[in-house]
PLY file of the C-alpha trace (Angstrom):
ply
format ascii 1.0
element vertex 407
property float x
property float y
property float z
element edge 406
property int vertex1
property int vertex2
end_header
46.73 100.87 119.15
47.13 98.14 116.55
49.46 100.41 114.60
51.61 101.05 117.68
51.79 97.30 118.38
52.86 96.53 114.83
55.46 99.29 114.85
56.77 98.04 118.20
57.14 94.58 116.68
58.96 96.09 113.71
61.38 98.04 115.92
62.14 94.86 117.90
62.99 93.05 114.66
65.19 95.93 113.60
66.95 96.14 116.95
67.64 92.40 117.08
69.37 92.27 113.68
73.07 92.83 112.96
72.58 92.58 109.19
72.24 96.05 107.67
70.43 94.77 104.59
67.91 92.91 106.75
67.39 96.03 108.89
66.59 98.14 105.83
64.32 95.46 104.41
62.39 95.02 107.67
61.93 98.73 108.27
60.65 99.55 104.78
58.38 96.51 104.48
56.78 96.84 107.92
56.15 100.58 107.55
54.75 100.22 104.04
52.25 97.63 105.25
51.30 99.31 108.55
50.90 102.84 107.16
49.50 101.70 103.81
52.26 103.43 101.82
52.65 103.37 98.06
56.37 103.07 98.68
58.78 103.18 101.62
62.42 104.03 101.04
65.60 104.42 103.02
68.26 106.66 101.54
71.76 106.83 103.02
74.30 109.63 102.79
77.86 109.14 101.60
80.67 109.86 104.08
80.81 113.54 103.07
77.02 113.99 103.00
77.11 115.19 99.41
75.10 112.35 97.90
71.98 110.53 99.09
71.33 107.07 97.61
68.21 104.94 98.01
69.71 101.87 99.64
66.49 99.90 100.01
62.81 100.27 99.21
59.55 98.41 99.47
57.27 99.64 96.73
53.71 98.61 95.85
52.37 100.98 93.20
55.29 103.27 92.38
58.22 102.62 90.01
61.33 101.10 91.60
64.08 103.59 92.37
66.46 101.56 94.53
70.06 102.61 93.82
69.07 106.06 92.56
71.33 108.82 93.92
70.70 112.52 94.37
73.23 115.31 94.64
71.97 117.07 97.75
73.39 120.42 96.58
70.73 120.40 93.88
68.00 120.34 96.57
69.30 122.83 99.16
66.01 123.71 100.83
64.97 120.07 101.13
68.21 118.69 102.55
69.04 121.71 104.68
66.05 120.88 106.85
66.71 117.14 106.86
70.36 117.61 107.81
69.11 119.62 110.76
67.31 116.42 111.83
63.84 117.82 111.19
61.10 115.78 109.44
59.71 117.11 106.20
56.44 116.55 104.31
55.99 117.74 100.73
54.20 117.03 97.48
56.43 116.58 94.41
56.42 114.74 91.08
57.88 111.25 90.64
60.64 111.49 87.97
60.43 107.78 87.16
56.75 107.96 86.17
55.88 108.08 82.48
54.09 110.28 81.58
55.83 112.68 83.95
53.96 115.05 86.20
52.32 112.45 88.46
52.81 113.62 92.03
53.08 111.96 95.44
53.05 113.14 99.02
56.41 112.41 100.65
57.28 112.27 104.33
60.98 112.22 105.18
62.25 111.46 108.69
66.02 111.81 109.30
67.79 108.66 110.51
70.04 109.67 113.42
70.75 108.94 117.05
72.35 110.78 119.95
75.66 108.90 119.59
76.45 110.05 116.08
75.53 112.21 113.16
72.77 111.74 110.66
73.00 108.60 108.50
70.20 109.16 106.00
66.44 109.52 105.71
63.37 107.29 105.92
60.83 108.19 103.23
57.13 107.33 103.09
55.27 107.95 99.81
51.49 108.29 99.33
49.05 109.76 96.83
49.18 113.59 96.92
45.79 113.95 98.66
46.69 111.66 101.60
48.46 113.71 104.26
50.51 112.09 107.04
49.02 112.64 110.51
51.03 113.70 113.53
50.78 110.18 114.94
52.10 108.69 111.70
54.96 111.18 111.66
55.90 110.23 115.24
55.77 106.54 114.32
58.04 107.14 111.33
60.45 109.09 113.55
60.47 106.25 116.07
61.29 103.69 113.40
63.94 106.01 111.94
65.58 106.31 115.37
65.60 102.53 115.80
67.04 102.19 112.29
69.88 104.55 113.23
70.78 102.52 116.30
70.49 99.21 114.44
72.50 100.40 111.43
75.32 101.67 113.63
75.35 98.42 115.58
75.42 96.44 112.34
78.30 98.54 111.01
80.22 98.23 114.26
79.65 94.48 114.16
80.84 94.32 110.57
83.90 96.46 111.38
84.68 94.23 114.37
84.43 91.12 112.20
86.71 92.69 109.61
89.22 93.53 112.34
89.07 89.96 113.60
89.69 88.69 110.05
92.55 91.14 109.57
94.06 90.13 112.92
93.78 86.48 111.90
95.55 87.25 108.62
98.25 89.22 110.42
98.67 86.41 112.93
99.06 83.92 110.08
101.57 86.20 108.37
103.47 86.49 111.64
103.53 82.71 112.07
104.66 82.22 108.48
107.32 84.89 108.92
108.65 83.33 112.11
108.77 79.88 110.54
110.62 81.20 107.51
113.05 83.35 109.46
113.80 80.44 111.80
114.75 78.37 108.78
116.78 81.20 107.26
118.71 81.83 110.47
119.49 78.13 110.90
120.96 77.74 107.41
124.22 79.72 107.96
124.62 78.21 111.43
124.28 74.72 109.97
126.92 75.52 107.36
129.27 76.84 110.05
128.72 73.73 112.17
129.46 71.47 109.20
132.61 73.50 108.50
133.70 73.15 112.13
133.22 69.37 111.99
135.21 69.17 108.75
138.00 71.29 110.19
138.07 69.14 113.31
138.47 66.04 111.13
141.32 67.67 109.20
143.11 68.61 112.43
142.65 65.13 113.93
144.10 63.60 110.75
147.10 65.93 111.12
146.95 67.04 107.53
149.00 69.94 106.22
146.26 72.52 106.54
148.14 75.18 104.59
148.10 73.05 101.45
144.72 71.41 101.90
142.10 72.45 99.34
139.42 71.18 101.71
140.73 73.47 104.44
140.56 76.46 102.10
136.97 75.60 101.17
136.11 75.31 104.86
137.55 78.76 105.55
135.51 80.15 102.66
132.37 78.54 104.10
133.07 80.35 107.38
133.37 83.68 105.62
130.33 83.14 103.39
128.14 81.92 106.23
129.13 84.79 108.51
128.47 87.30 105.72
125.10 85.73 105.03
124.18 85.72 108.71
125.21 89.36 109.09
123.29 90.41 105.97
120.20 88.55 107.13
120.30 90.16 110.57
120.91 93.61 109.04
117.97 93.17 106.66
115.72 91.99 109.46
116.63 94.93 111.67
116.02 97.34 108.81
112.68 95.68 108.10
111.64 95.84 111.76
112.54 99.48 112.31
111.69 100.88 108.89
108.46 102.51 110.09
110.30 104.30 112.89
112.99 105.45 110.47
110.34 106.85 108.14
109.67 109.58 110.69
113.29 110.71 110.69
114.06 110.72 106.97
116.13 113.76 106.05
115.98 114.67 102.38
118.91 116.26 100.57
119.29 117.50 97.03
121.36 114.86 95.22
123.04 115.39 91.86
122.68 111.92 90.37
125.48 112.37 87.86
127.98 113.18 90.59
126.63 110.62 93.03
126.32 107.56 90.76
129.97 107.27 89.58
131.24 107.22 93.17
128.83 104.43 94.06
129.69 102.31 91.02
133.37 102.24 91.92
132.48 99.63 94.53
131.22 97.27 91.81
133.87 97.67 89.14
136.19 95.04 90.58
133.35 92.60 91.17
132.01 92.88 87.63
135.50 92.57 86.17
136.20 89.42 88.20
132.96 87.93 86.82
133.70 89.00 83.21
130.77 91.40 83.24
130.78 94.89 81.76
129.51 97.79 83.86
128.62 100.97 81.96
126.92 104.28 82.70
124.20 105.71 80.46
123.38 109.04 82.06
120.96 111.63 80.70
122.45 114.63 78.92
120.88 117.12 81.32
121.80 117.49 84.96
119.35 115.62 87.19
118.76 116.38 90.85
116.40 114.62 93.24
115.41 115.16 96.85
116.26 111.97 98.77
117.99 110.56 101.82
121.47 109.57 100.51
121.80 106.51 102.76
118.38 105.16 101.79
118.98 105.81 98.10
122.35 104.09 98.29
120.75 101.07 99.97
118.23 100.80 97.11
120.73 101.19 94.27
123.22 98.84 95.91
120.50 96.19 96.06
119.77 96.69 92.35
123.48 96.42 91.51
124.00 93.48 93.84
121.21 91.56 92.12
122.49 92.56 88.69
125.97 91.28 89.51
124.52 88.14 91.04
122.25 87.15 88.17
124.10 88.42 85.09
126.06 85.72 83.22
129.64 86.25 82.08
130.23 88.43 78.98
126.95 90.30 79.56
126.36 93.98 80.33
125.11 95.85 83.41
123.96 99.41 82.70
123.13 102.21 85.12
120.77 104.57 83.32
119.12 107.86 84.23
116.43 109.67 82.32
113.69 112.24 82.83
110.25 112.72 81.34
107.36 115.06 82.03
106.27 113.27 85.21
109.35 111.77 86.86
113.09 111.15 87.00
114.17 107.51 86.94
117.33 105.68 87.91
117.46 102.20 86.39
119.81 99.23 86.56
119.65 97.09 83.42
121.31 93.73 82.98
121.38 91.53 79.89
121.49 87.78 79.43
118.81 87.04 82.02
115.03 87.19 82.08
112.55 86.90 84.95
109.35 85.03 84.00
106.18 87.12 84.15
104.66 85.02 86.93
107.76 85.58 89.08
107.89 89.33 88.47
104.79 89.64 90.65
106.50 87.78 93.51
110.03 89.16 93.67
109.11 91.95 96.09
107.61 89.44 98.56
109.51 88.64 101.74
112.00 85.75 101.39
111.15 85.13 97.76
114.11 84.09 95.63
114.25 83.58 91.89
114.82 79.81 91.54
117.68 78.28 89.54
118.98 81.55 88.14
122.13 82.40 90.10
125.15 81.54 87.92
127.64 82.76 90.53
125.94 80.91 93.44
125.96 84.00 95.64
122.66 83.22 97.36
120.70 85.93 99.17
118.42 86.68 102.08
115.23 87.06 100.07
114.57 90.35 101.85
116.48 92.77 99.62
113.71 93.74 97.23
111.13 93.81 100.01
113.28 96.43 101.71
113.77 98.28 98.44
110.03 98.69 97.99
109.52 99.90 101.56
112.52 102.25 101.43
111.33 103.73 98.13
107.98 104.50 99.76
109.85 106.42 102.47
111.35 108.58 99.70
107.91 109.03 98.08
109.27 107.16 95.08
108.17 103.97 93.31
110.06 100.90 92.12
109.21 98.63 89.24
110.65 95.79 87.20
110.41 94.88 83.54
111.97 91.74 82.13
111.78 90.48 78.56
113.96 89.59 75.57
116.85 88.47 77.81
116.98 91.81 79.60
115.87 92.87 83.09
115.30 96.46 84.20
114.85 97.60 87.81
113.94 101.28 88.25
113.30 103.71 91.04
111.23 106.69 89.93
110.96 110.05 91.65
108.01 112.34 90.85
108.94 115.76 89.54
107.70 117.41 92.75
110.71 115.87 94.55
113.08 115.76 91.60
114.21 118.71 89.54
116.06 118.39 86.22
118.34 121.27 85.47
120.07 122.37 82.30
0 1
1 2
2 3
3 4
4 5
5 6
6 7
7 8
8 9
9 10
10 11
11 12
12 13
13 14
14 15
15 16
16 17
17 18
18 19
19 20
20 21
21 22
22 23
23 24
24 25
25 26
26 27
27 28
28 29
29 30
30 31
31 32
32 33
33 34
34 35
35 36
36 37
37 38
38 39
39 40
40 41
41 42
42 43
43 44
44 45
45 46
46 47
47 48
48 49
49 50
50 51
51 52
52 53
53 54
54 55
55 56
56 57
57 58
58 59
59 60
60 61
61 62
62 63
63 64
64 65
65 66
66 67
67 68
68 69
69 70
70 71
71 72
72 73
73 74
74 75
75 76
76 77
77 78
78 79
79 80
80 81
81 82
82 83
83 84
84 85
85 86
86 87
87 88
88 89
89 90
90 91
91 92
92 93
93 94
94 95
95 96
96 97
97 98
98 99
99 100
100 101
101 102
102 103
103 104
104 105
105 106
106 107
107 108
108 109
109 110
110 111
111 112
112 113
113 114
114 115
115 116
116 117
117 118
118 119
119 120
120 121
121 122
122 123
123 124
124 125
125 126
126 127
127 128
128 129
129 130
130 131
131 132
132 133
133 134
134 135
135 136
136 137
137 138
138 139
139 140
140 141
141 142
142 143
143 144
144 145
145 146
146 147
147 148
148 149
149 150
150 151
151 152
152 153
153 154
154 155
155 156
156 157
157 158
158 159
159 160
160 161
161 162
162 163
163 164
164 165
165 166
166 167
167 168
168 169
169 170
170 171
171 172
172 173
173 174
174 175
175 176
176 177
177 178
178 179
179 180
180 181
181 182
182 183
183 184
184 185
185 186
186 187
187 188
188 189
189 190
190 191
191 192
192 193
193 194
194 195
195 196
196 197
197 198
198 199
199 200
200 201
201 202
202 203
203 204
204 205
205 206
206 207
207 208
208 209
209 210
210 211
211 212
212 213
213 214
214 215
215 216
216 217
217 218
218 219
219 220
220 221
221 222
222 223
223 224
224 225
225 226
226 227
227 228
228 229
229 230
230 231
231 232
232 233
233 234
234 235
235 236
236 237
237 238
238 239
239 240
240 241
241 242
242 243
243 244
244 245
245 246
246 247
247 248
248 249
249 250
250 251
251 252
252 253
253 254
254 255
255 256
256 257
257 258
258 259
259 260
260 261
261 262
262 263
263 264
264 265
265 266
266 267
267 268
268 269
269 270
270 271
271 272
272 273
273 274
274 275
275 276
276 277
277 278
278 279
279 280
280 281
281 282
282 283
283 284
284 285
285 286
286 287
287 288
288 289
289 290
290 291
291 292
292 293
293 294
294 295
295 296
296 297
297 298
298 299
299 300
300 301
301 302
302 303
303 304
304 305
305 306
306 307
307 308
308 309
309 310
310 311
311 312
312 313
313 314
314 315
315 316
316 317
317 318
318 319
319 320
320 321
321 322
322 323
323 324
324 325
325 326
326 327
327 328
328 329
329 330
330 331
331 332
332 333
333 334
334 335
335 336
336 337
337 338
338 339
339 340
340 341
341 342
342 343
343 344
344 345
345 346
346 347
347 348
348 349
349 350
350 351
351 352
352 353
353 354
354 355
355 356
356 357
357 358
358 359
359 360
360 361
361 362
362 363
363 364
364 365
365 366
366 367
367 368
368 369
369 370
370 371
371 372
372 373
373 374
374 375
375 376
376 377
377 378
378 379
379 380
380 381
381 382
382 383
383 384
384 385
385 386
386 387
387 388
388 389
389 390
390 391
391 392
392 393
393 394
394 395
395 396
396 397
397 398
398 399
399 400
400 401
401 402
402 403
403 404
404 405
405 406
């Protein structure tokens, strides 16, 4: 009766805890003391039930084996019975003993409950001549059942806490996003309002608006602010609906060497007006990739837009394609500018802008590269940046499974 009382106290301790480590510690220590065990161990299965690892033990006379794992396929007869939720008692040697050959009597009781599958096993170890009685086996099974319930509760509690933490992080990200986007949306509107006030002053002063340099600057502010507002809204809409679009991506086989020249025509005039040189450096072999043309164009246009924006006059912008054993890459390279290493890790973040490095004062939404990274994922491609020695390279890379070079 004393044994039953002690075990009942142990199961209450186990049931009241939401700390998995404390549950394992309590179960092994209480059983070792009550049943006078040389060692008490709890082994837990991995998610695929291929490996069993001793997660906790309370040992008195035997070598420590906590953390030791066993491939259950190497012990088919042993684990076949345990995975069927049946207790098992056997005599076997202890590998950790030196000299080897010293044996122990082991009792294993599967840890499971009616709400889920088997989690692991509760082991009791004794000298080989000391057999476990039916009462002791039932007590071990009772503790194993309580362990299963307590471990699942602890894991659910931990998962719930993690979800709460993740929700808190997401909520903070949402708040930060809303604050930033509010500021970004106000900026063009503020510029337009200032332009309106300036124009109103010019009209009230009855100046010759057609010849006024101030008037022309005001008109340009209108255009620039409207373009910026439109681009920001377009980027935000794309960002919001990108997950939904991912389900409707339609891939086509694209010949890069036919597709790229048509796209670059849009940037020839811009680069010429900024005294930049735009050149193509295409691989000798024909390169084809499987991609959505509209998504690919959005990515490459962002690369070219940034190259035009950040490249100083008299420098070169190169569109390059190449293939290796693993992938096909399309890169935009611009000279005369370098992104510091610490900023290279940030440029794909939402609303991040490279500070003090825009010679043409074009500005930007800070969402372009964020979209590029997400859009590339939709194409099962990757994007990367390398910047050193006054040269910056942005690349999108397609794995060979979706990109086929042809001779």
